[in-house]
C-alpha positions, 0 to 999 in steps of 0.5 A: 553732459556738456554744460550750456552757456546759460547754465554757466551764466546762472552758476558762475560770477563774472570773473569765473565766467571769464576764467572758464571762457579763457579755458576754451579754444582758440584762446587756450591754444593761443596763451603763453605758458605763464598765462596758462599756469596763472589760469590753471592756478586761478581755476583751482582756487575757485574750484577749491572755494566752491568745494569748501562751500559744499562741504561746509553746507553738507556739515551744516545740513547733516540730519536734515532730509534736504542735505543734498539740495543745500549746496547743489549750485556750488556742486555744479559750479565746482563741476564746471570749473573742474571741466575747465581745469581738465581742458587746461591740463589737456593743453599742457599735455598737448604742449608737453609742458609741466603744469604747476 
């Protein structure tokens, strides 16, 4: 299911919102190759950070009944950022360029 803008505003900070917005058309198709690579790198860093927070929370919550709820927001954030990464990767494929 596609994420709504409201859920993005709720889950992402201002910098992450700018990155995710930059991974949408028409901005995405108008970017130069170097800018697209920088965007992909930044998105991956943010996704990895959110994923690490989920793993850390899961380790901390082991043994409790609510372990899955502890890091739901970070899990959703990582999913939103992963969707943006997928759009960037598709743009690389469309252009026939190697992604970094």
